[in-house]
TIMI-2910 file (N, C-alpha, C, CB; in pm, 1 decimal, decimal comma, always signed):
<rs>
+----------+----------+----------+----------+----------+----------+----------+----------+----------+----------+----------+----------+------+
!      n_x !      n_y !      n_z !     ca_x !     ca_y !     ca_z !      c_x !      c_y !      c_z !     cb_x !     cb_y !     cb_z ! resn !
+----------+----------+----------+----------+----------+----------+----------+----------+----------+----------+----------+----------+------+
!    +86,6 !   -115,8 !     -1,5 !     +8,0 !     +7,7 !    +13,7 !    +75,1 !   +143,7 !    -20,3 !    -36,4 !    +13,9 !   +151,2 !  Met !
!   +217,8 !    +80,9 !    +68,7 !   +305,8 !   +236,1 !   +101,4 !   +332,3 !   +263,8 !    -55,8 !   +488,9 !   +223,7 !   +214,6 !  Glu !
!   +388,7 !   +184,3 !   -158,9 !   +452,9 !   +195,0 !   -269,3 !   +328,0 !   +241,2 !   -380,1 !   +534,2 !    +54,1 !   -297,2 !  Leu !
!   +229,0 !   +190,8 !   -356,4 !    +99,0 !   +247,7 !   -440,9 !    +72,3 !   +402,4 !   -383,2 !    -55,7 !   +139,6 !   -411,8 !  Phe !
!    +81,5 !   +453,3 !   -258,3 !    +18,9 !   +558,3 !   -241,9 !   +156,6 !   +650,5 !   -278,8 !    -59,6 !   +568,5 !    -94,7 !  Arg !
!   +261,0 !   +598,9 !   -255,6 !   +393,8 !   +728,9 !   -301,7 !   +389,4 !   +723,7 !   -451,3 !   +586,3 !   +688,7 !   -246,3 !  Thr !
!   +356,6 !   +618,8 !   -514,8 !   +337,0 !   +625,3 !   -696,7 !   +227,3 !   +735,0 !   -710,4 !   +269,4 !   +454,9 !   -784,3 !  Ala !
!   +142,9 !   +740,5 !   -640,0 !     -3,8 !   +824,9 !   -656,1 !    +56,4 !   +996,6 !   -638,9 !   -144,3 !   +771,0 !   -498,2 !  Met !
!   +119,8 !   +996,1 !   -537,5 !   +169,9 !  +1134,1 !   -500,5 !   +267,5 !  +1201,7 !   -598,2 !   +238,7 !  +1126,3 !   -367,9 !  Leu !
!   +330,4 !  +1070,9 !   -647,2 !   +454,3 !  +1123,9 !   -753,2 !   +376,1 !  +1135,6 !   -882,8 !   +599,7 !  +1006,0 !   -775,9 !  Lys !
!   +239,7 !  +1140,6 !   -889,8 !   +196,8 !  +1126,3 !  -1033,3 !   +232,5 !  +1036,6 !  -1121,8 !   +220,8 !  +1218,8 !  -1092,3 !  Ser !
!   +259,9 !   +921,0 !  -1076,1 !   +298,3 !   +802,4 !  -1122,1 !   +228,2 !   +674,5 !  -1098,2 !   +408,7 !   +790,7 !  -1084,0 !  Glu !
!    +94,5 !   +693,8 !  -1123,9 !     -5,1 !   +566,3 !  -1067,3 !    +19,2 !   +437,8 !  -1168,8 !   -192,6 !   +614,4 !  -1073,0 !  Pro !
!    -11,9 !   +342,6 !  -1071,3 !     +6,8 !   +220,7 !  -1111,4 !   -111,2 !   +186,2 !  -1226,4 !     +7,7 !   +130,0 !   -984,5 !  Tyr !
!    -86,9 !    +88,8 !  -1345,4 !   -171,7 !    +73,9 !  -1437,3 !   -269,8 !    -29,5 !  -1408,2 !   -108,9 !    +54,3 !  -1547,7 !  Glu !
!   -223,2 !   -131,6 !  -1307,9 !   -296,5 !   -217,6 !  -1244,0 !   -242,8 !   -260,1 !  -1111,1 !   -316,4 !   -320,4 !  -1324,7 !  Val !
!   -274,6 !   -342,7 !  -1022,3 !   -248,2 !   -389,6 !   -909,9 !   -276,2 !   -540,9 !   -912,3 !   -317,7 !   -316,6 !   -814,0 !  Val !
!   -167,1 !   -619,9 !   -926,8 !   -156,9 !   -751,7 !   -899,3 !   -134,5 !   -792,0 !   -760,2 !    -63,0 !   -800,1 !   -973,7 !  Ile !
!   -237,5 !   -863,5 !   -669,6 !   -204,1 !   -875,6 !   -522,1 !   -255,2 !  -1055,7 !   -497,1 !   -310,5 !   -736,3 !   -413,1 !  Thr !
!   -219,4 !  -1097,5 !   -406,5 !   -263,6 !  -1207,4 !   -343,6 !   -388,4 !  -1226,2 !   -262,1 !   -175,9 !  -1235,0 !   -276,7 !  Asp !
!   -447,6 !  -1271,2 !   -279,5 !   -547,3 !  -1317,4 !   -186,7 !   -519,1 !  -1325,7 !     -3,9 !   -574,4 !  -1460,4 !   -245,2 !  Leu !
!   -443,1 !  -1396,6 !     -3,0 !   -390,9 !  -1469,6 !   +158,2 !   -259,1 !  -1405,9 !   +168,3 !   -368,3 !  -1666,1 !   +168,9 !  Gly !
!   -259,5 !  -1322,1 !   +255,8 !   -102,8 !  -1273,0 !   +280,4 !   -110,3 !  -1245,2 !   +436,9 !    -50,6 !  -1116,0 !   +182,2 !  Met !
!     +1,1 !  -1240,0 !   +493,8 !    +34,6 !  -1273,6 !   +657,2 !    -37,8 !  -1157,5 !   +730,7 !   +217,7 !  -1272,3 !   +701,8 !  Pro !
!    -23,9 !   -989,1 !   +688,7 !    -60,3 !   -898,1 !   +767,8 !   -205,7 !   -826,8 !   +722,5 !    +54,5 !   -808,5 !   +775,3 !  Asp !
!   -240,8 !   -872,1 !   +574,4 !   -336,6 !   -780,7 !   +533,3 !   -391,6 !   -893,5 !   +398,6 !   -262,6 !   -605,6 !   +490,5 !  Ile !
!   -535,6 !   -901,7 !   +392,0 !   -573,4 !   -980,9 !   +280,8 !   -616,1 !   -881,6 !   +125,8 !   -707,8 !  -1073,1 !   +343,0 !  Asp !
!   -632,1 !   -958,7 !    +38,6 !   -638,5 !   -903,3 !    -76,2 !   -747,5 !   -850,0 !    -80,9 !   -617,3 !   -973,5 !   -172,1 !  Gly !
!   -839,7 !   -880,8 !    -27,4 !   -969,3 !   -796,9 !    -31,4 !   -971,3 !   -651,1 !    +10,0 !  -1065,4 !   -859,3 !    +53,1 !  Tyr !
!   -876,0 !   -674,9 !   +149,7 !   -862,7 !   -511,3 !   +195,1 !   -771,3 !   -444,3 !   +101,9 !   -798,1 !   -486,0 !   +353,2 !  His !
!   -661,2 !   -492,3 !    +36,8 !   -586,7 !   -427,5 !    -27,8 !   -672,2 !   -349,4 !   -158,6 !   -478,2 !   -522,0 !    -60,0 !  Val !
!   -749,1 !   -458,3 !   -224,3 !   -853,0 !   -417,7 !   -316,8 !   -949,5 !   -294,7 !   -287,3 !   -933,2 !   -531,1 !   -333,7 !  Ala !
!  -1011,4 !   -314,6 !   -187,4 !  -1120,3 !   -197,2 !   -136,4 !  -1046,5 !    -73,5 !    -90,5 !  -1216,7 !   -248,4 !     -3,3 !  Arg !
!   -918,4 !   -114,0 !    -74,3 !   -844,9 !    +37,9 !    -13,3 !   -795,0 !    +88,4 !   -147,3 !   -693,5 !    +21,7 !   +116,4 !  Thr !
!   -740,3 !    +12,6 !   -248,8 !   -706,3 !   +102,3 !   -384,0 !   -811,6 !   +156,6 !   -456,2 !   -635,1 !    +26,6 !   -487,6 !  Ile !
!   -925,7 !    +74,1 !   -457,9 !  -1065,9 !   +145,1 !   -516,1 !  -1100,0 !   +249,9 !   -439,6 !  -1194,2 !    +54,5 !   -519,1 !  Lys !
!  -1091,4 !   +259,4 !   -303,6 !  -1122,4 !   +388,1 !   -212,9 !  -1056,2 !   +516,9 !   -250,7 !  -1079,4 !   +363,3 !    -68,1 !  Ala !
!   -938,0 !   +481,3 !   -288,3 !   -825,6 !   +608,6 !   -341,8 !   -793,2 !   +631,5 !   -472,2 !   -689,8 !   +593,2 !   -292,5 !  Glu !
!   -828,3 !   +493,8 !   -550,1 !   -803,2 !   +544,9 !   -680,8 !   -928,5 !   +423,7 !   -781,1 !   -599,0 !   +529,4 !   -720,5 !  Ser !
!  -1044,6 !   +494,5 !   -798,4 !  -1160,3 !   +385,8 !   -851,3 !  -1119,5 !   +323,5 !   -954,1 !  -1294,1 !   +439,7 !   -893,7 !  Pro !
!  -1047,3 !   +379,8 !  -1082,8 !  -1022,2 !   +338,5 !  -1184,6 !   -898,1 !   +248,8 !  -1216,5 !  -1029,5 !   +432,4 !  -1241,9 !  Lys !
!   -830,8 !   +216,5 !  -1089,0 !   -720,2 !   +110,5 !  -1098,7 !   -774,6 !     +0,0 !  -1100,2 !   -622,6 !   +106,1 !   -998,6 !  Thr !
!   -730,8 !   -101,1 !  -1208,5 !   -797,3 !   -227,2 !  -1214,9 !   -711,6 !   -326,7 !  -1125,9 !   -812,4 !   -276,2 !  -1368,2 !  Pro !
!   -789,0 !   -405,6 !  -1054,9 !   -726,4 !   -481,3 !   -931,1 !   -743,5 !   -646,1 !   -969,3 !   -817,3 !   -436,9 !   -772,4 !  Ile !
!   -662,3 !   -709,1 !   -973,4 !   -626,3 !   -849,8 !  -1018,8 !   -587,7 !   -920,0 !   -906,0 !   -515,7 !   -857,9 !  -1122,6 !  Ile !
!   -683,4 !  -1036,1 !   -846,2 !   -635,9 !  -1096,8 !   -737,3 !   -616,3 !  -1252,2 !   -743,8 !   -720,4 !  -1061,5 !   -636,0 !  Ile !
!   -489,6 !  -1286,5 !   -721,2 !   -419,2 !  -1409,8 !   -728,9 !   -456,8 !  -1511,8 !   -617,2 !   -274,1 !  -1380,6 !   -724,9 !  Met !
!   -499,8 !  -1657,0 !   -645,5 !   -550,5 !  -1721,2 !   -549,1 !   -519,1 !  -1863,3 !   -557,1 !   -679,2 !  -1696,1 !   -543,8 !  Thr !
!   -501,2 !  -1932,7 !   -478,8 !   -441,7 !  -2088,5 !   -498,7 !   -581,3 !  -2148,7 !   -440,4 !   -272,6 !  -2140,5 !   -393,8 !  Gly !
!   -674,8 !  -2075,0 !   -399,9 !   -806,0 !  -2152,5 !   -327,3 !   -921,2 !  -2180,1 !   -406,0 !   -865,5 !  -2072,8 !   -212,7 !  Asn !
!   -906,4 !  -2169,0 !   -554,3 !  -1029,8 !  -2185,2 !   -648,6 !  -1094,0 !  -2054,9 !   -668,5 !  -1138,7 !  -2285,9 !   -591,6 !  Gly !
!  -1213,5 !  -2070,8 !   -657,4 !  -1304,1 !  -1921,3 !   -654,5 !  -1316,5 !  -1870,1 !   -570,0 !  -1421,6 !  -1908,5 !   -682,3 !  Thr !
!  -1313,4 !  -1729,9 !   -565,8 !  -1316,7 !  -1632,7 !   -452,0 !  -1465,9 !  -1545,1 !   -463,8 !  -1173,2 !  -1525,6 !   -463,8 !  Ile !
!  -1526,2 !  -1567,1 !   -354,1 !  -1679,0 !  -1489,4 !   -352,5 !  -1684,3 !  -1418,3 !   -231,4 !  -1817,1 !  -1591,6 !   -356,2 !  Thr !
!  -1773,9 !  -1316,7 !   -238,6 !  -1833,1 !  -1267,7 !   -104,6 !  -1964,2 !  -1324,3 !    -71,0 !  -1849,7 !  -1118,5 !   -103,6 !  Lys !
!  -2023,9 !  -1258,0 !    +23,6 !  -2165,2 !  -1305,2 !    +44,2 !  -2256,0 !  -1302,6 !    -75,7 !  -2229,0 !  -1223,9 !   +148,0 !  Glu !
!  -2338,0 !  -1398,2 !   -102,6 !  -2425,7 !  -1400,5 !   -204,3 !  -2352,8 !  -1479,8 !   -331,0 !  -2469,8 !  -1251,0 !   -235,1 !  Gly !
!  -2240,7 !  -1493,1 !   -314,5 !  -2148,5 !  -1577,2 !   -412,8 !  -2113,5 !  -1497,4 !   -509,2 !  -2208,0 !  -1699,9 !   -476,4 !  Gly !
!  -2102,0 !  -1357,5 !   -484,2 !  -2062,1 !  -1282,8 !   -598,6 !  -1924,5 !  -1238,3 !   -580,5 !  -2151,4 !  -1168,6 !   -623,9 !  Lys !
!  -1834,3 !  -1208,0 !   -707,5 !  -1724,3 !  -1158,8 !   -658,5 !  -1717,4 !  -1040,4 !   -613,5 !  -1644,8 !  -1168,1 !   -728,9 !  Leu !
!  -1609,6 !  -1011,1 !   -524,9 !  -1596,7 !   -866,5 !   -438,1 !  -1588,2 !   -765,5 !   -537,1 !  -1459,4 !   -850,7 !   -335,7 !  Ala !
!  -1699,0 !   -644,0 !   -504,4 !  -1681,8 !   -558,6 !   -626,4 !  -1580,9 !   -464,3 !   -647,7 !  -1783,1 !   -491,5 !   -643,5 !  Ala !
!  -1463,2 !   -455,5 !   -557,4 !  -1341,6 !   -397,3 !   -591,9 !  -1248,7 !   -472,1 !   -680,1 !  -1277,8 !   -367,6 !   -479,3 !  Ala !
!  -1303,1 !   -593,9 !   -705,1 !  -1196,9 !   -687,8 !   -785,0 !  -1224,5 !   -692,4 !   -916,6 !  -1191,4 !   -832,9 !   -741,3 !  Val !
!  -1156,7 !   -668,5 !  -1006,2 !  -1164,8 !   -670,9 !  -1139,2 !  -1150,8 !   -786,1 !  -1225,3 !  -1088,9 !   -595,1 !  -1173,9 !  Asp !
!  -1084,1 !   -883,4 !  -1154,1 !  -1053,6 !  -1033,4 !  -1194,3 !   -980,3 !  -1114,9 !  -1130,3 !  -1000,9 !  -1046,1 !  -1301,3 !  Ala !
!  -1005,9 !  -1250,4 !  -1123,1 !   -914,3 !  -1343,6 !  -1020,6 !   -844,6 !  -1430,6 !  -1127,1 !  -1009,6 !  -1448,1 !   -896,3 !  Val !
!   -720,9 !  -1459,8 !  -1061,2 !   -639,8 !  -1557,2 !  -1155,8 !   -610,1 !  -1675,6 !  -1052,9 !   -486,1 !  -1483,5 !  -1225,9 !  Val !
!   -596,1 !  -1797,2 !  -1075,1 !   -572,7 !  -1906,4 !  -1006,7 !   -395,0 !  -1904,6 !  -1003,5 !   -652,8 !  -2040,0 !  -1082,8 !  Gly !
!   -370,1 !  -1966,2 !   -897,3 !   -235,5 !  -1974,1 !   -890,6 !   -166,6 !  -2147,2 !   -897,7 !   -203,5 !  -1893,3 !   -750,4 !  Lys !
!    -78,8 !  -2153,2 !   -996,9 !     -1,8 !  -2050,7 !  -1044,7 !    -46,7 !  -1993,3 !  -1185,7 !   +134,4 !  -2099,1 !  -1048,2 !  Pro !
!     +3,3 !  -1888,3 !  -1217,5 !    -69,0 !  -1842,5 !  -1344,9 !    -27,8 !  -1851,0 !  -1461,3 !    -94,9 !  -1732,4 !  -1347,0 !  Pro !
!   -113,8 !  -1876,0 !  -1559,5 !    -24,6 !  -1933,8 !  -1695,2 !     +0,7 !  -1784,7 !  -1736,5 !   -119,5 !  -2048,7 !  -1835,9 !  His !
!   +123,6 !  -1768,3 !  -1790,7 !   +139,4 !  -1645,5 !  -1848,1 !    +83,3 !  -1577,2 !  -1978,7 !   +249,2 !  -1643,4 !  -1856,6 !  Ile !
!    +40,9 !  -1686,3 !  -2056,7 !    -79,7 !  -1629,2 !  -2144,0 !   -173,8 !  -1579,4 !  -2093,9 !   -139,3 !  -1706,6 !  -2216,8 !  Glu !
!   -258,8 !  -1651,3 !  -2016,3 !   -373,9 !  -1613,3 !  -1940,6 !   -357,5 !  -1482,9 !  -1885,4 !   -402,8 !  -1706,6 !  -1836,2 !  Glu !
!   -258,8 !  -1455,0 !  -1812,7 !   -243,7 !  -1317,3 !  -1726,2 !   -190,1 !  -1216,1 !  -1833,8 !   -126,7 !  -1330,3 !  -1584,9 !  Leu !
!   -130,2 !  -1231,4 !  -1936,1 !   -108,3 !  -1141,0 !  -2072,7 !   -238,5 !  -1104,9 !  -2121,9 !    -28,1 !  -1219,1 !  -2197,0 !  Asn !
!   -331,1 !  -1173,5 !  -2143,2 !   -451,6 !  -1170,2 !  -2224,3 !   -557,9 !  -1092,4 !  -2108,2 !   -501,6 !  -1342,3 !  -2280,6 !  Asn !
!   -533,3 !  -1109,7 !  -2013,6 !   -638,3 !  -1052,4 !  -1907,3 !   -560,1 !   -895,1 !  -1883,3 !   -650,8 !  -1168,0 !  -1737,4 !  Leu !
!   -452,5 !   -906,1 !  -1892,8 !   -385,2 !   -764,0 !  -1868,8 !   -423,6 !   -664,1 !  -1992,6 !   -209,7 !   -780,6 !  -1859,1 !  Leu !
!   -399,6 !   -740,4 !  -2104,6 !   -435,5 !   -664,2 !  -2220,3 !   -591,3 !   -600,5 !  -2239,2 !   -406,1 !   -756,5 !  -2331,7 !  Leu !
!   -667,9 !   -702,6 !  -2169,9 !   -836,5 !   -671,5 !  -2188,1 !   -862,3 !   -573,0 !  -2065,3 !   -951,0 !   -830,4 !  -2172,6 !  Arg !
!   -806,8 !   -580,5 !  -1931,6 !   -849,8 !   -471,3 !  -1849,5 !   -785,5 !   -355,2 !  -1827,2 !   -867,7 !   -508,5 !  -1744,9 !  Ile !
!   -651,5 !   -350,8 !  -1861,4 !   -583,9 !   -233,6 !  -1879,1 !   -573,8 !   -147,2 !  -1989,1 !   -484,6 !   -256,1 !  -1856,9 !  Val !
!   -528,2 !   -201,0 !  -2101,0 !   -523,6 !   -124,2 !  -2227,3 !   -658,3 !    -49,8 !  -2244,2 !   -495,5 !   -220,4 !  -2352,0 !  Val !
!   -785,4 !   -101,9 !  -2225,5 !   -906,9 !    -11,8 !  -2254,2 !   -909,6 !   +108,5 !  -2126,7 !  -1061,6 !   -116,5 !  -2255,8 !  Pro !
!   -829,5 !    +70,2 !  -2005,8 !   -857,2 !   +177,6 !  -1901,9 !   -762,9 !   +329,4 !  -1922,9 !   -818,8 !   +102,9 !  -1748,0 !  Ala !
!   -651,1 !   +286,7 !  -2026,4 !   -555,2 !   +390,4 !  -2053,3 !   -618,8 !   +511,3 !  -2142,0 !   -431,7 !   +324,2 !  -2126,7 !  Arg !
!   -608,4 !   +622,3 !  -2054,3 !   -626,3 !   +757,2 !  -2123,8 !   -579,4 !   +760,6 !  -2283,5 !   -537,7 !   +867,7 !  -2039,6 !  Pro !
!   -669,2 !   +789,7 !  -2359,5 !   -618,1 !   +834,7 !  -2509,5 !   -515,1 !   +959,3 !  -2497,2 !   -756,9 !   +886,6 !  -2611,6 !  Ser !
+----------+----------+----------+----------+----------+----------+----------+----------+----------+----------+----------+----------+------+
</rs>
């Protein structure tokens, strides 16, 4: 989060954030919600080895743009990045 915020302050925002769902001190949902609150247009990809991730009601968390299983296949990840990041870039 510190690196993300520093980049924003320097007017060098991230084009995308890829985070893991399970981390020692913070979970990927918290990261996604925090980033979307501070930068709503930043795409968020969560990686997980736990299969499908859901929230109450069986729907993907609103702050998450995509989910990728671990280990990711590089072609799948590349196609995903092209699909969600390139259209988000300003002209």
